[in-house]
Structure formats: C-alpha cells, structure tokens
C-alpha positions as a Markdown table, in Angstrom:
| # | Residue | x | y | z |
|---|---|---|---|---|
| 1 | Met | 7.1 | -35.4 | -28.9 |
| 2 | Lys | 10.1 | -33.1 | -28.7 |
| 3 | Ile | 12.0 | -32.8 | -25.4 |
| 4 | Lys | 13.5 | -29.5 | -24.5 |
| 5 | Pro | 16.9 | -29.2 | -22.7 |
| 6 | Phe | 16.5 | -28.3 | -19.1 |
| 7 | Trp | 18.4 | -25.0 | -19.4 |
| 8 | Lys | 16.0 | -23.9 | -22.1 |
| 9 | Tyr | 13.0 | -24.7 | -19.9 |
| 10 | Ile | 14.5 | -22.8 | -16.9 |
| 11 | Gly | 15.0 | -19.7 | -19.2 |
| 12 | Glu | 11.3 | -19.9 | -20.3 |
| 13 | Gln | 10.2 | -20.0 | -16.7 |
| 14 | Ala | 12.3 | -17.0 | -15.8 |
| 15 | Glu | 10.8 | -15.0 | -18.8 |
| 16 | Asp | 7.3 | -15.9 | -17.6 |
| 17 | Asn | 8.0 | -14.7 | -14.1 |
| 18 | Asn | 9.5 | -11.5 | -15.3 |
| 19 | Ser | 6.5 | -10.8 | -17.5 |
| 20 | Glu | 4.1 | -10.8 | -14.6 |
| 21 | Asp | 3.1 | -7.3 | -13.5 |
| 22 | Lys | 3.4 | -6.3 | -9.9 |
| 23 | Pro | 0.2 | -6.5 | -7.9 |
| 24 | Ser | -2.0 | -3.5 | -8.5 |
| 25 | Tyr | -3.9 | -3.6 | -5.2 |
| 26 | Glu | -7.0 | -2.3 | -6.9 |
| 27 | Glu | -9.4 | -3.2 | -4.1 |
| 28 | Val | -7.3 | -1.4 | -1.5 |
| 29 | Lys | -6.8 | 1.6 | -3.7 |
| 30 | Lys | -10.6 | 1.7 | -4.4 |
| 31 | Asp | -11.4 | 1.6 | -0.7 |
| 32 | Leu | -8.9 | 4.3 | 0.1 |
| 33 | Gly | -10.4 | 6.4 | -2.8 |
| 34 | Glu | -13.8 | 6.0 | -1.2 |
| 35 | Leu | -12.5 | 7.0 | 2.2 |
| 36 | Ile | -10.9 | 10.1 | 0.7 |
| 37 | Glu | -14.2 | 11.0 | -1.1 |
| 38 | Lys | -16.0 | 10.5 | 2.2 |
| 39 | Ser | -13.5 | 12.8 | 4.0 |
| 40 | Leu | -13.8 | 15.5 | 1.3 |
| 41 | Lys | -17.5 | 15.0 | 0.7 |
| 42 | Thr | -16.8 | 15.3 | -3.1 |
| 43 | Ser | -15.7 | 13.0 | -5.9 |
| 44 | Asp | -13.9 | 15.7 | -7.8 |
| 45 | Gln | -10.6 | 14.2 | -9.1 |
| 46 | Lys | -8.6 | 17.4 | -8.8 |
| 47 | Thr | -9.6 | 17.8 | -5.2 |
| 48 | Lys | -8.8 | 14.2 | -4.5 |
| 49 | Lys | -5.4 | 14.6 | -6.2 |
| 50 | Asp | -4.6 | 17.7 | -4.1 |
| 51 | Phe | -5.7 | 15.9 | -0.9 |
| 52 | Ile | -3.4 | 12.9 | -1.7 |
| 53 | Ser | -0.5 | 15.2 | -2.4 |
| 54 | Ala | -1.1 | 17.0 | 0.9 |
| 55 | Tyr | -1.2 | 13.7 | 2.7 |
| 56 | Leu | 2.0 | 12.5 | 1.1 |
| 57 | Arg | 3.8 | 15.7 | 2.1 |
| 58 | Asp | 2.6 | 15.6 | 5.7 |
| 59 | Pro | 0.5 | 12.6 | 6.8 |
| 60 | Asp | 0.2 | 13.9 | 10.4 |
| 61 | Lys | -1.6 | 17.1 | 9.3 |
| 62 | Thr | -3.9 | 15.5 | 6.8 |
| 63 | Gln | -6.5 | 13.0 | 8.0 |
| 64 | Ile | -8.6 | 10.5 | 6.1 |
| 65 | Glu | -12.0 | 9.9 | 7.6 |
| 66 | Gly | -12.2 | 6.3 | 8.7 |
| 67 | Leu | -8.4 | 6.1 | 9.3 |
| 68 | Ile | -8.0 | 8.7 | 12.0 |
| 69 | Asn | -7.9 | 6.5 | 15.1 |
| 70 | Asp | -5.4 | 3.7 | 15.7 |
| 71 | Ser | -8.3 | 1.3 | 16.0 |
| 72 | Asp | -9.5 | 2.3 | 12.5 |
| 73 | Ile | -6.0 | 1.8 | 11.1 |
| 74 | Tyr | -5.9 | -1.6 | 12.8 |
| 75 | Glu | -9.2 | -2.6 | 11.3 |
| 76 | Phe | -7.9 | -1.6 | 7.9 |
| 77 | Tyr | -4.9 | -3.8 | 8.5 |
| 78 | Leu | -7.1 | -6.8 | 9.4 |
| 79 | Lys | -9.2 | -6.2 | 6.2 |
| 80 | Tyr | -6.2 | -6.0 | 3.9 |
| 81 | Arg | -3.4 | -7.7 | 5.9 |
| 82 | Asn | -2.0 | -9.7 | 2.9 |
| 83 | Asn | -1.7 | -6.6 | 0.8 |
| 84 | Val | -0.3 | -4.5 | 3.6 |
| 85 | Asp | 2.2 | -7.1 | 4.5 |
| 86 | Glu | 3.3 | -7.5 | 0.9 |
| 87 | Val | 3.8 | -3.7 | 0.5 |
| 88 | Leu | 5.7 | -3.5 | 3.8 |
| 89 | Ser | 7.9 | -6.5 | 2.8 |
| 90 | Asp | 8.7 | -4.8 | -0.5 |
| 91 | Ser | 9.8 | -1.7 | 1.4 |
| 92 | Asn | 12.0 | -3.7 | 3.9 |
| 93 | Phe | 9.8 | -2.5 | 6.8 |
| 94 | Phe | 10.3 | -5.8 | 8.6 |
| 95 | Glu | 14.1 | -5.3 | 8.6 |
| 96 | Glu | 13.8 | -2.3 | 10.9 |
| 97 | Lys | 13.9 | -2.7 | 14.6 |
| 98 | Pro | 10.5 | -1.8 | 16.3 |
| 99 | Ser | 12.3 | 0.3 | 18.9 |
| 100 | Asp | 13.8 | 2.5 | 16.1 |
| 101 | Met | 10.2 | 3.2 | 15.0 |
| 102 | Glu | 9.1 | 3.9 | 18.6 |
| 103 | Ser | 6.9 | 0.8 | 18.5 |
| 104 | Phe | 7.2 | -0.8 | 21.9 |
| 105 | Gly | 4.2 | -3.1 | 21.5 |
| 106 | Leu | 2.8 | -5.3 | 18.8 |
| 107 | Tyr | -0.3 | -3.1 | 18.4 |
| 108 | Asp | 1.8 | 0.0 | 17.8 |
| 109 | Tyr | 4.0 | -1.9 | 15.4 |
| 110 | Val | 1.1 | -3.0 | 13.3 |
| 111 | Val | -0.5 | 0.4 | 13.3 |
| 112 | Asn | 2.8 | 2.1 | 12.4 |
| 113 | Gly | 3.4 | -0.4 | 9.6 |
| 114 | Thr | -0.2 | 0.0 | 8.3 |
| 115 | Lys | 0.3 | 3.8 | 8.2 |
| 116 | Lys | 3.4 | 3.3 | 6.1 |
| 117 | Ala | 1.6 | 0.9 | 3.8 |
| 118 | Ile | -1.3 | 3.4 | 3.4 |
| 119 | Lys | 1.2 | 6.0 | 2.4 |
| 120 | Ser | 2.6 | 3.6 | -0.2 |
| 121 | Phe | -0.9 | 2.8 | -1.5 |
| 122 | Leu | -1.6 | 6.6 | -1.8 |
| 123 | Glu | 1.7 | 7.0 | -3.7 |
| 124 | Met | 0.5 | 4.3 | -6.1 |
| 125 | Ile | -2.8 | 6.2 | -6.6 |
| 126 | Asp | -1.1 | 9.5 | -7.1 |
| 127 | Lys | 1.3 | 8.0 | -9.6 |
| 128 | Gly | -1.7 | 6.4 | -11.5 |
| 129 | Gln | -3.6 | 9.7 | -11.6 |
| 130 | Ser | -0.6 | 11.7 | -12.9 |
| 131 | Glu | 0.0 | 9.3 | -15.8 |
C-alpha cells in the first residue's frame, strides 16, 4: 500500500470539486417551461423563446400563468425553496437590505426573492435554448 503525501491528496480533492458542474435545476426549469406553455397555449419553441426574452426584458409586463399572484409565487418558493435559495445565494441576494428592495415584511421578501430567482431560472433556460 502506497501512502500519498497530504498535499497531493488535497490537490486531488480540489480537482474533484472543480470538475463538478454547477447545478442544472432541471426540475425547476421543466416546471417553468410547462407554465409558459400553459400561458401561451402552445409548445412551439420559437414562441417560448420569444416569450422568455420578453419576460427577461420586462418581467412586470409579461406574466406567466400560475405565477401571477404573490400567493402563486410563494407556493413556487415552497415547492423549490432549496433551488431558489441556492440561486439567490449565488446572486448575493441575501446581502441586500430588505428595505432597499421595498420588502418590509417576510412574505414580501420571500416573494421578491422568488421573482428574482425565477428570472435567473429563465435566463438559464434562454441560454440553454440559444446554444
């Protein structure tokens, strides 16, 4: 049995960690895709791409059926809270003061954060479609 030096072992662990891909959030993206198809009443990829582009330009003017009301967005958060929290953490959302985002209650804070995460997920979908 050959014993490796500790520094070599640490280097191998770092390489293993770097080789891991970022999470793909496939389940969340699939669910969002289905909600968009439901909103558009079509599964045409070009129409979906145009819709996602419009949403990314101005989320307030483009609505996704099933994510219109704050209660719907909160339900989405409850369903995918781990994924949402991870995306928000990556974007440093939790570093911002809630008052700067005009979130004066916990419910508003969660809803605003989830909206930001949904936009991030749609950016991932859009990037995946354009490749």
